[in-house]
C-alpha atoms as an extended CHARMM CRD file, in Angstrom:
* protein
*
        66  EXT
         1         1  UNK       CA             14.9980000000       -0.4180000000      -24.1490000000  PROA      1               0.0000000000
         2         2  UNK       CA             13.6620000000       -2.6220000000      -22.1320000000  PROA      2               0.0000000000
         3         3  UNK       CA             13.2410000000       -6.3730000000      -23.2800000000  PROA      3               0.0000000000
         4         4  UNK       CA             10.0990000000       -8.3190000000      -23.6330000000  PROA      4               0.0000000000
         5         5  UNK       CA             10.5190000000       -9.8580000000      -20.4630000000  PROA      5               0.0000000000
         6         6  UNK       CA             10.4510000000       -6.7470000000      -18.4480000000  PROA      6               0.0000000000
         7         7  UNK       CA              7.6360000000       -5.2060000000      -20.7480000000  PROA      7               0.0000000000
         8         8  UNK       CA              5.4880000000       -7.9940000000      -22.0960000000  PROA      8               0.0000000000
         9         9  UNK       CA              3.1560000000       -5.2110000000      -23.6870000000  PROA      9               0.0000000000
        10        10  UNK       CA              6.0340000000       -4.4470000000      -26.1350000000  PROA      10              0.0000000000
        11        11  UNK       CA              4.9140000000       -7.7990000000      -28.0710000000  PROA      11              0.0000000000
        12        12  UNK       CA              2.6740000000       -7.7570000000      -30.8490000000  PROA      12              0.0000000000
        13        13  UNK       CA             -0.2040000000       -9.5740000000      -29.4820000000  PROA      13              0.0000000000
        14        14  UNK       CA             -1.5340000000       -9.0720000000      -25.9970000000  PROA      14              0.0000000000
        15        15  UNK       CA             -4.7840000000      -10.1780000000      -24.7630000000  PROA      15              0.0000000000
        16        16  UNK       CA             -7.0350000000       -7.5970000000      -22.8210000000  PROA      16              0.0000000000
        17        17  UNK       CA             -6.8860000000      -10.0130000000      -19.5710000000  PROA      17              0.0000000000
        18        18  UNK       CA             -3.0710000000      -10.0250000000      -19.7930000000  PROA      18              0.0000000000
        19        19  UNK       CA             -2.7390000000       -6.3820000000      -20.0480000000  PROA      19              0.0000000000
        20        20  UNK       CA             -5.0630000000       -5.6690000000      -17.1810000000  PROA      20              0.0000000000
        21        21  UNK       CA             -2.8100000000       -8.0910000000      -15.0650000000  PROA      21              0.0000000000
        22        22  UNK       CA              0.1940000000       -6.4190000000      -16.0240000000  PROA      22              0.0000000000
        23        23  UNK       CA             -0.9380000000       -2.8610000000      -15.3550000000  PROA      23              0.0000000000
        24        24  UNK       CA             -2.4660000000       -3.9790000000      -12.1200000000  PROA      24              0.0000000000
        25        25  UNK       CA              1.0170000000       -5.4980000000      -11.3170000000  PROA      25              0.0000000000
        26        26  UNK       CA              2.7310000000       -2.2840000000      -11.9170000000  PROA      26              0.0000000000
        27        27  UNK       CA              0.2640000000       -0.5310000000       -9.6760000000  PROA      27              0.0000000000
        28        28  UNK       CA              0.7730000000       -3.0090000000       -7.0010000000  PROA      28              0.0000000000
        29        29  UNK       CA              4.7740000000       -2.4800000000       -7.1280000000  PROA      29              0.0000000000
        30        30  UNK       CA              3.9600000000        1.2450000000       -6.5560000000  PROA      30              0.0000000000
        31        31  UNK       CA              2.3240000000        0.4070000000       -2.9370000000  PROA      31              0.0000000000
        32        32  UNK       CA              4.2490000000        1.0230000000        0.1610000000  PROA      32              0.0000000000
        33        33  UNK       CA              4.2500000000       -2.0330000000        2.4110000000  PROA      33              0.0000000000
        34        34  UNK       CA              2.6720000000       -2.0680000000        5.9220000000  PROA      34              0.0000000000
        35        35  UNK       CA              5.3680000000       -1.3640000000        8.6280000000  PROA      35              0.0000000000
        36        36  UNK       CA              6.2560000000       -3.8740000000       11.1150000000  PROA      36              0.0000000000
        37        37  UNK       CA              4.8760000000       -2.3660000000       14.4790000000  PROA      37              0.0000000000
        38        38  UNK       CA              5.9200000000       -4.0820000000       17.7600000000  PROA      38              0.0000000000
        39        39  UNK       CA              3.0470000000       -4.8460000000       20.0820000000  PROA      39              0.0000000000
        40        40  UNK       CA              3.6010000000       -2.3600000000       22.6880000000  PROA      40              0.0000000000
        41        41  UNK       CA              3.3150000000        0.4620000000       19.9380000000  PROA      41              0.0000000000
        42        42  UNK       CA              0.0240000000       -1.1040000000       18.6600000000  PROA      42              0.0000000000
        43        43  UNK       CA             -1.3570000000       -1.1430000000       22.2370000000  PROA      43              0.0000000000
        44        44  UNK       CA             -0.3130000000        2.4550000000       22.6290000000  PROA      44              0.0000000000
        45        45  UNK       CA             -2.1080000000        3.3990000000       19.3780000000  PROA      45              0.0000000000
        46        46  UNK       CA             -5.1740000000        1.3820000000       20.6380000000  PROA      46              0.0000000000
        47        47  UNK       CA             -5.5000000000        3.2300000000       23.8900000000  PROA      47              0.0000000000
        48        48  UNK       CA             -5.0380000000        6.6530000000       22.2090000000  PROA      48              0.0000000000
        49        49  UNK       CA             -7.7270000000        6.1310000000       19.7310000000  PROA      49              0.0000000000
        50        50  UNK       CA            -10.1870000000        4.5280000000       22.3580000000  PROA      50              0.0000000000
        51        51  UNK       CA             -9.2710000000        7.3820000000       24.8550000000  PROA      51              0.0000000000
        52        52  UNK       CA            -10.0350000000       10.0190000000       22.2160000000  PROA      52              0.0000000000
        53        53  UNK       CA            -13.3640000000        8.4060000000       21.7420000000  PROA      53              0.0000000000
        54        54  UNK       CA            -14.5530000000        7.9490000000       25.2210000000  PROA      54              0.0000000000
        55        55  UNK       CA            -13.2340000000       11.4730000000       26.0860000000  PROA      55              0.0000000000
        56        56  UNK       CA            -14.5950000000       12.8720000000       22.6970000000  PROA      56              0.0000000000
        57        57  UNK       CA            -11.1880000000       14.6960000000       21.5520000000  PROA      57              0.0000000000
        58        58  UNK       CA             -9.6790000000       14.7750000000       18.0660000000  PROA      58              0.0000000000
        59        59  UNK       CA             -6.3970000000       12.9000000000       17.2020000000  PROA      59              0.0000000000
        60        60  UNK       CA             -4.5010000000       13.5760000000       14.1530000000  PROA      60              0.0000000000
        61        61  UNK       CA             -2.7440000000       10.5980000000       12.1550000000  PROA      61              0.0000000000
        62        62  UNK       CA              0.2290000000       11.2690000000        9.7210000000  PROA      62              0.0000000000
        63        63  UNK       CA              2.2040000000        9.0340000000        7.5340000000  PROA      63              0.0000000000
        64        64  UNK       CA              4.9620000000        6.9110000000        8.6580000000  PROA      64              0.0000000000
        65        65  UNK       CA              7.8510000000        8.9450000000        7.6320000000  PROA      65              0.0000000000
        66        66  UNK       CA              6.7630000000        9.9380000000        4.0400000000  PROA      66              0.0000000000
């Protein structure tokens, strides 16, 4: 069983604002951090996107190894 520090909602009296903040923090923990992209990779992405817009062709964007 988790202690009160790990799960403050197990305490008896919790203000609604505290509950919302706790739940938001838990949601934020689920987020995936933005990967570090090297400058040359970023420039390559920009070129592909600009070229697809200029030449009017579709590109497909997929996840980062998810």
